[in-house]
C-alpha positions as CSV (number, residue, x, y, z in Angstrom):
1,X,121.9,-19.2,-202.9
2,X,122.6,-22.5,-204.7
3,X,119.3,-22.4,-206.6
4,X,120.5,-19.0,-207.9
5,X,124.0,-20.5,-208.9
6,X,122.4,-23.5,-210.5
7,X,120.0,-21.2,-212.5
8,X,122.8,-19.0,-213.7
9,X,124.7,-22.1,-215.0
10,X,127.7,-21.7,-212.6
11,X,130.7,-23.7,-213.9
12,X,132.0,-24.6,-210.4
13,X,128.9,-26.7,-209.7
14,X,129.3,-29.0,-212.9
15,X,130.4,-31.8,-210.6
16,X,126.9,-31.8,-208.8
17,X,124.7,-31.7,-211.9
18,X,123.4,-35.3,-212.4
19,X,124.8,-36.4,-215.9
20,X,123.8,-40.0,-216.6
21,X,126.1,-40.5,-219.6
22,X,129.2,-38.7,-220.6
23,X,128.1,-38.3,-224.4
24,X,126.1,-35.0,-223.1
25,X,129.5,-33.3,-222.8
26,X,130.8,-34.3,-226.4
27,X,127.9,-33.2,-228.6
28,X,128.8,-29.6,-228.2
29,X,125.3,-28.4,-227.3
30,X,125.2,-26.7,-224.2
31,X,121.4,-26.7,-224.0
32,X,121.0,-30.3,-222.4
33,X,123.4,-29.2,-219.6
34,X,121.6,-25.9,-219.0
35,X,118.4,-27.9,-218.7
36,X,119.9,-30.2,-216.0
37,X,121.3,-27.0,-214.2
38,X,117.8,-25.5,-214.2
39,X,116.2,-28.7,-213.0
40,X,118.6,-28.9,-210.1
41,X,118.2,-25.0,-209.3
42,X,114.5,-25.5,-209.3
43,X,114.9,-28.5,-206.9
44,X,116.9,-26.2,-204.6
45,X,114.2,-23.6,-204.6
46,X,111.6,-26.1,-203.7
47,X,113.7,-27.5,-200.8
48,X,114.3,-23.9,-199.6
49,X,110.6,-23.3,-199.7
50,X,109.9,-26.5,-197.8
51,X,112.4,-25.3,-195.1
52,X,110.5,-22.0,-194.8
53,X,107.2,-23.7,-194.3
54,X,108.5,-25.9,-191.7
55,X,110.1,-22.8,-190.0
56,X,107.2,-20.9,-190.0
57,X,105.2,-23.9,-188.7
58,X,107.6,-24.3,-185.9
59,X,107.6,-20.6,-185.1
60,X,103.9,-20.7,-184.9
61,X,103.9,-23.8,-182.6
62,X,106.6,-22.4,-180.4
63,X,104.6,-19.2,-179.9
64,X,101.3,-21.2,-179.1
65,X,103.0,-23.4,-176.5
66,X,104.6,-20.4,-174.9
67,X,101.1,-18.8,-174.5
68,X,99.6,-21.9,-173.2
69,X,102.6,-22.2,-170.6
70,X,101.8,-18.6,-169.6
71,X,98.1,-19.1,-169.2
72,X,98.6,-22.1,-167.2
73,X,100.9,-20.6,-164.6
């Protein structure tokens, strides 16, 4: 959800956009801020994909261990 909000340039999340200098706010060109929003949004999507990969891996391992435990008993 955060990735979607960053990609749509939600004004509420401006505090969490990593701005190195404050001159980026003063030039009047929003494209630099939008590029930062997009970068953070893509990072959120990458983190979500990594979580999904680990969740799928964990479920596979859990299922495999349950099968082994069933075969042993």
